[in-house]
N, C-alpha and C positions, 0 to 999 in steps of 0.2 A: 293510528300512529302512536307508538309508545312514548310516554312522557319520561324524561330523564330527571331523576331526583339527585340532588347534590346535598352534601352535608359538610359541615365544618367540624373537624375534630380538634378541640382544644386539648393540648397536652395537660396531663394532671398537674404539671408544674408551671402552667402558663403564667400565673400571677407571681411565681418565684423567679421567673427569668429576669436577668439583670436589666434588660431593656424595658420591660414592663414595670418592674419595681421602680426604676428611675423615672419613667413616665408618670407613674402615680404619685411620686413625691413632688412633682411640679404643681404649682397652684393651678387648679382646674384639671389636674391629671386624671381624675376618674372620668371626667367628660371626654378627655382625649383618648382614653383607653376604650371607651364605648365607641367613639368615632372610628378608631382603628378596627374594632370588631365589625362595625357596620361596613367598612371598606373591604374587609376580608369577605364578608358575605356577598357584597356587591360584585366582587371579582370571581366568584365561584364558577360562573358559566364561561368565563374567558380565561380560565386557568391562571388567575393572578394578575391579569392585565387590567388596567384602568385607562380608559381613553377619554381625552378631552375633545369634545365635538364643537367647541366654540359657541355654545348656547348662551353662555355668560361671559363676562369680561375676562375672568381668570378661571383656571382649572379648579382652584379651591372653591370659588363661588358656584361653579357648576356642580361639583360634588356635594356641596352644602345643600343645594336645591334638591338633588336626587335623594340624599339621605336625611333630609329635614334637620339639619344642624346649622349652627351659626357659622357664617363664612370665616370669621376670624379664628374661631376654634378649629375649623377644618384646616385652615392655612398653617396654624401652629402645629397641628398634628402632622401634616404632610412634611413640614420642615424637620420635625423630630424624626419621623420615619426615614427620611432621606439621610439625615446625619448619623443615624444609628445602623444603617444598612438594612432596615426592615423593609425598605422600598428602594427601588432603583429607577432612575429616570432614563428611559431609552431615547426619548426625544421630547420636544415641547408638548406633544400630544399623547404620549404613551409612557405609562409607568407600570412597574411590576412589583407586586408584593412578594418579597423573596421567600417567605415561610409558607406560602400557600401550597406548594407541591406536597409538602409533608403533612399538611393539615386538612386535606380534602379527600373526598371519596364520592363516587357516583354510581348509580345503577338505574336501569329502566324500571318502569312499573311492573313489567312482566317478570323481570329478575327478582324484584322485591317479593312478588307473590310466590314465585317458586322457592325463594329462600324461606319464607314463612311456612310453606307446605312441608319442606324438608325438615325444618326445625320441629314442626308439630309431629311428623312421623317419627323423628328421632326420640322425642320425649315419650311418645306412645310405646316405642320399642323398649326404652329404658324402664318404663313403668311395668310393661308386661314381663320383662326379665326379672324385675324386682318381685313381682307376684309369684313367678315360678320358683325363685329361690326361697321365698317365704313358705310356699307350699311344701317344697322338698325338706325344709328344716322342720316343719311341723310333723312330717312323716317319720322322723328319726326317733 
């Protein structure tokens, strides 16, 4: 069975976005920014959804356990994300990271292998074409 690979694409201006700039100005903001990025990564397989499974007393404590962060810092980050629209609460047990759809991609192992083979073949064709042009220029 093919494995599915996910990736998170941070936009070039990620740290210049007003929500991230504001988050980083708060005391502890760099930590909160890392927590946000960890949450983005955590939600890749679920297309931006985060689920509370009642393993801990609160959602923040459960996420803190999963991502190895301090529960108070996670709680502050969640509140900030909700207040700025970077996260939406669908219910007490489901939240959605709103920017995930534009920041993700995925492919299977087989697709990744085929993509690399095609890229290699394309580079080879370009190199061969360059060699042919150099040879014809030498003959002039």
